N, C-alpha and C positions, 0 to 999 in steps of 0.2 A: 856676359849677360846672365844675370841671375835668374831671371824668369825661366829662360831656356834651361838652365841647369836644374831648377826645381821641377820642370816638366819631365826632364830626362829621369829624375830620380823617381818620380811618381810612376813613370812607365816601367822602370826597372823593377820597382816594388810590385806593381800589378802583375808583370810577367812572372816574377818569382812565385807569387801567390797562386797564379794560375797553374804553374808547374807543380806545385806542392798539391794542389787541389786534384790535379790529374793523377799524380802518383797515388794519392789517397784512394781515389775512385778505382784505380787499377788494382790496388791491394784489395778492396772491398770486393771487387768482382771475382778476384782469384779465390778469396776465402768462400764466397758464394758458391763457385764451381767445385771447389774442394768438398764442401758439405753435401752438394748434390751427388757427386761422385761416391762419396761415402754411403749416401742412402741407397743409390742404386746398387753398390756392392753388397749391402746388407740385404737388400731385397732379393738378389739373385742367389745369395748364399743360403737365406732362409727360405 
């Protein structure tokens, strides 16, 4: 069944994109937290 196969591929692609999106968001959040910690460290040091 070709239609079912195409639907399955669409689903896989959507899932892969969602996973990549989640990883990108996690990376961005980690960068933000790192910057925040740097600012706090500078504030307490100075």
